C-alpha positions as a printed Julia matrix, in Angstrom:
298×3 Matrix{Float64}:
 -17.97    5.56   40.41
 -14.22    5.1    40.12
 -14.43    1.55   41.46
 -17.29    0.67   39.09
 -15.42    2.08   36.12
 -12.3     0.14   37.08
 -14.22   -3.11   37.27
 -15.99   -2.44   33.97
 -12.7    -1.84   32.16
 -10.9    -4.82   33.62
  -9.73   -7.19   30.91
 -10.69   -4.89   28.06
  -8.57   -4.5    24.96
  -6.51   -1.28   24.64
  -6.19    0.52   21.31
  -2.45   -0.22   21.2
  -3.34   -3.9    20.76
  -3.84   -3.13   17.07
  -0.06   -3.31   16.66
   0.44   -6.92   17.83
  -2.78   -7.88   16.05
  -1.42   -6.65   12.71
   2.02   -8.12   13.35
   0.54  -11.56   13.97
  -2.04  -11.35   11.16
   0.51  -10.23    8.58
   3.43  -12.22    9.96
   1.63  -15.56    9.94
  -0.14  -15.15    6.59
   2.71  -13.51    4.72
   5.28  -15.83    6.31
   3.53  -18.98    5.08
   3.04  -17.7     1.54
   6.54  -16.17    1.41
   8.04  -19.61    2.1
   6.18  -21.06   -0.9
   7.26  -18.12   -3.08
  10.93  -18.1    -2.01
  11.41  -21.83   -1.48
   8.88  -23.44   -3.84
  10.67  -26.73   -4.41
  11.5   -27.36   -0.76
   8.02  -26.39    0.52
   6.26  -28.41   -2.19
   8.41  -31.45   -1.43
   7.47  -31.28    2.26
   3.88  -30.03    2.2
   2.7   -30.61   -1.36
   1.55  -28.12   -3.98
  -0.11  -25.05   -2.46
  -3.7   -24.4    -3.54
  -6.59  -22.41   -2.18
  -7.74  -25.53   -0.32
  -4.34  -26.45    1.16
  -4.28  -26.66    5.0
  -1.44  -24.13    5.15
  -3.45  -21.73    3.0
  -6.33  -22.11    5.43
  -3.89  -21.34    8.27
  -2.82  -18.16    6.46
  -6.47  -17.15    5.95
  -7.18  -17.75    9.63
  -4.31  -15.46   10.7
  -6.53  -12.45   11.65
  -8.78  -14.68   13.77
  -5.77  -16.34   15.4
  -4.29  -12.93   16.18
  -7.55  -11.78   17.77
  -7.83  -14.97   19.85
  -4.26  -14.66   21.14
  -4.66  -11.04   22.22
  -8.12  -11.5    23.77
  -6.9   -14.56   25.69
  -3.8   -12.7    26.89
  -5.73   -9.62   27.97
  -8.98  -11.13   29.28
  -8.51  -14.89   29.65
 -11.02  -17.58   28.73
 -13.92  -15.64   30.22
 -13.15  -12.65   28.02
 -12.75  -14.93   25.01
 -16.21  -16.4    25.61
 -17.75  -12.91   25.8
 -15.91  -11.91   22.63
 -17.13  -15.03   20.81
 -20.68  -14.38   22.05
 -20.77  -11.63   19.41
 -20.96  -14.43   16.82
 -24.49  -14.99   18.1
 -25.61  -11.38   17.57
 -28.13  -11.48   14.74
 -30.61   -8.66   15.34
 -30.62   -6.1    12.58
 -32.96   -4.28   10.23
 -34.83   -6.47    7.75
 -33.42   -4.22    5.04
 -29.94   -5.56    5.78
 -31.17   -9.15    5.64
 -32.87   -8.42    2.34
 -29.61   -7.03    1.0
 -27.55  -10.0     2.24
 -29.88  -12.71    0.99
 -31.68  -11.18   -1.99
 -29.58   -8.18   -2.98
 -26.11   -9.7    -3.35
 -26.78  -12.45   -5.97
 -27.93   -9.99   -8.69
 -24.62   -8.14   -8.31
 -22.82  -11.22   -9.65
 -25.35  -12.08  -12.34
 -25.47   -8.52  -13.64
 -21.68   -8.28  -13.4
 -21.28  -11.56  -15.26
 -23.65  -10.4   -17.99
 -21.67   -7.16  -18.21
 -18.5    -9.23  -18.53
 -20.1   -11.34  -21.25
 -19.74  -14.78  -19.69
 -23.16  -15.29  -18.07
 -24.34  -17.75  -20.72
 -20.97  -19.01  -21.94
 -19.5   -20.54  -18.77
 -21.1   -23.81  -17.64
 -22.13  -24.54  -14.05
 -18.76  -25.49  -12.5
 -19.98  -28.37  -10.31
 -20.25  -31.85  -11.83
 -22.32  -33.19   -8.94
 -24.43  -32.12   -5.99
 -21.76  -33.51   -3.64
 -19.05  -31.33   -5.19
 -21.35  -28.31   -4.79
 -21.85  -29.05   -1.09
 -18.1   -29.42   -0.57
 -17.45  -26.1    -2.31
 -20.07  -24.37   -0.16
 -18.58  -25.87    3.01
 -15.06  -24.78    2.11
 -16.31  -21.27    1.32
 -18.12  -21.11    4.67
 -15.09  -22.13    6.74
 -12.48  -20.1     4.9
 -12.92  -16.38    4.2
 -15.73  -15.68    6.69
 -13.44  -16.72    9.55
 -11.36  -13.6     8.81
 -14.2   -11.51   10.24
 -13.33  -12.67   13.76
 -10.23  -10.54   13.33
 -11.03   -7.7    10.94
 -14.51   -6.73   12.1
 -14.52   -8.63   15.38
 -11.3    -7.08   16.69
  -9.72   -4.37   14.53
 -12.79   -2.33   13.57
 -14.04   -1.63   17.13
 -10.57   -0.44   18.1
 -10.3     1.87   15.08
 -13.75    3.3    15.8
 -12.57    4.46   19.23
 -10.36    7.0    17.49
 -12.11    7.55   14.17
 -15.57    7.98   12.71
 -16.8     4.77   11.03
 -16.22    6.13    7.52
 -12.48    6.64    8.16
 -12.13    3.42   10.15
 -13.73    1.53    7.26
 -11.44    3.1     4.65
  -8.29    2.39    6.67
  -9.29   -1.16    7.52
 -10.32   -1.81    3.92
  -6.88   -0.77    2.67
  -5.13   -2.88    5.32
  -7.4    -5.81    4.49
  -6.7    -5.5     0.77
  -2.95   -5.16    1.23
  -2.96   -8.23    3.52
  -4.14  -10.32    0.53
  -1.28   -9.21   -1.73
   1.01  -12.3    -1.41
  -1.82  -14.58   -2.61
  -1.73  -12.72   -5.95
   1.96  -13.62   -6.32
   1.51  -17.33   -5.67
   0.37  -19.65   -8.44
  -2.25  -22.18   -7.43
  -4.4   -19.71   -5.51
  -7.65  -18.23   -6.77
  -6.24  -14.71   -6.47
  -3.35  -15.48   -8.84
  -5.81  -15.29  -11.75
  -7.16  -11.87  -10.7
  -5.91   -8.32  -11.07
  -4.89   -6.82   -7.73
  -6.08   -3.25   -8.33
  -9.81   -4.05   -8.79
  -9.57   -6.47   -5.87
  -8.01   -3.78   -3.67
 -10.74   -1.31   -4.62
 -13.23   -4.06   -3.84
 -11.9    -4.67   -0.32
 -12.12   -0.96    0.5
 -15.63   -0.83   -0.94
 -16.76   -3.94    0.93
 -15.23   -2.56    4.11
 -17.5     0.48    3.87
 -20.6    -1.69    3.44
 -19.64   -4.16    6.17
 -18.83   -1.36    8.61
 -22.35    0.03    8.26
 -23.74   -3.49    8.72
 -21.47   -4.15   11.72
 -22.6    -1.03   13.51
 -26.26   -1.53   12.62
 -26.09   -4.98   14.22
 -24.38   -3.63   17.36
 -21.07   -5.35   16.71
 -22.23   -8.67   15.28
 -19.51  -10.9    13.87
 -22.11  -13.26   12.39
 -23.59  -10.83    9.86
 -20.24   -9.58    8.42
 -19.23  -13.26    8.13
 -22.49  -13.96    6.28
 -21.78  -11.12    3.88
 -18.21  -12.37    3.4
 -19.6   -15.8     2.52
 -22.14  -14.37    0.1
 -19.44  -12.41   -1.71
 -17.36  -15.56   -2.25
 -20.27  -17.97   -2.68
 -19.12  -20.47   -5.35
 -22.63  -20.66   -6.81
 -22.47  -17.11   -8.19
 -20.91  -16.66  -11.66
 -17.53  -15.06  -12.18
 -18.09  -11.31  -12.49
 -14.61   -9.93  -11.81
 -14.07   -6.96  -11.97
 -17.58   -5.77  -12.87
 -19.04   -6.92   -9.57
 -16.61   -4.49   -7.94
 -17.95   -1.6   -10.03
 -21.5    -2.41   -8.92
 -20.43   -2.71   -5.27
 -18.84    0.75   -5.44
 -22.2     2.23   -6.39
 -23.96    0.31   -3.63
 -21.37    1.45   -1.07
 -21.94    5.08   -2.06
 -25.68    4.67   -1.5
 -25.22    2.92    1.87
 -22.81    5.57    3.11
 -25.17    8.32    1.94
 -28.23    6.86    3.67
 -26.21    6.31    6.86
 -24.12    9.49    6.53
 -25.11   10.92    9.92
 -23.64    7.97   11.77
 -20.87    7.04    9.32
 -19.3    10.47    9.79
 -19.81   10.63   13.55
 -17.48    9.08   16.12
 -20.57    8.34   18.21
 -21.95    6.08   15.47
 -19.55    3.18   15.86
 -19.39    0.09   18.07
 -16.23    0.31   20.16
 -16.25   -2.87   22.22
 -14.16   -5.92   21.42
 -15.35   -7.68   24.58
 -18.92   -6.82   25.62
 -19.37   -5.99   29.28
 -20.76   -8.94   31.22
 -23.51   -6.77   32.69
 -24.25   -4.7    29.58
 -27.91   -4.29   28.71
 -29.38   -3.77   25.26
 -32.84   -2.32   25.07
 -35.14   -4.39   22.8
 -35.94   -1.44   20.57
 -32.36   -0.19   20.44
 -30.94   -2.93   18.23
 -31.84   -1.29   14.96
 -34.6     1.01   13.94
 -36.89    0.47   11.01
 -34.66    2.67    8.93
 -31.67    0.41    9.51
 -29.48    3.26   10.66
 -26.61    2.71   13.05
 -27.58    2.68   16.74
 -25.63    4.32   19.51
 -23.51    2.15   21.75
 -24.52    2.04   25.4
 -21.09    1.1    26.79
 -17.63    2.22   25.79
 -14.36    0.44   26.45
């Protein structure tokens, strides 16, 4: 038993790895944006005006994923990295979650926009079908990539020590605070927003995504899909009223999943799935969509 346990834990990611993960994620993202804030003329002369579509802004957005890749590679090598990335292919989940992701999210923005009063006053922002496709592509390869770090790496580690509800709240606050420099830099989308509603929104979204993450047994794909839906350029501008609606939805999701959200046994704890781990066909997610138990622990 000791030998089997030793083999199973070989190459796994210790909880202490959260420290270098956060140092890299914050250091890379904040470092890039700080240079443009502190040395605007010099940075603009070398790299051009910073915008939300600038390659360096993409690099800053990718910082959590880069941090996760570096640590997984260091701890488990290429084989461990492949097993970690295999979680991008996890898609099994309750149909209720798919209904929420595909059908339930758009009305949040349309209702929020109507509440804001701009649903019928702001024109469709894309002059052509080609520009729409480009905007969708950029949205798909920007924010959702963060989930390789936040939900793919940090959340399982936090859930080893905390019940999902507390892990979600902590990660949501860290996630929101990580975005702060973008609000101080002109040329980015966040510079036109108020930080407080955005911060409340990241904590709220973290609660929803944590329930989804655990219901899908640690999928990175489904949190990335939700991230994309929440920044989908097709939806109308609803800030900050979309946040108010999401708060109500988060309360309902936490309530319906309260048994598992408040239990340390209700969270996925693996960053790298065991090579020989087995998932029973009926254990992915029940009809109720509640969070399943994890068969293996790191």
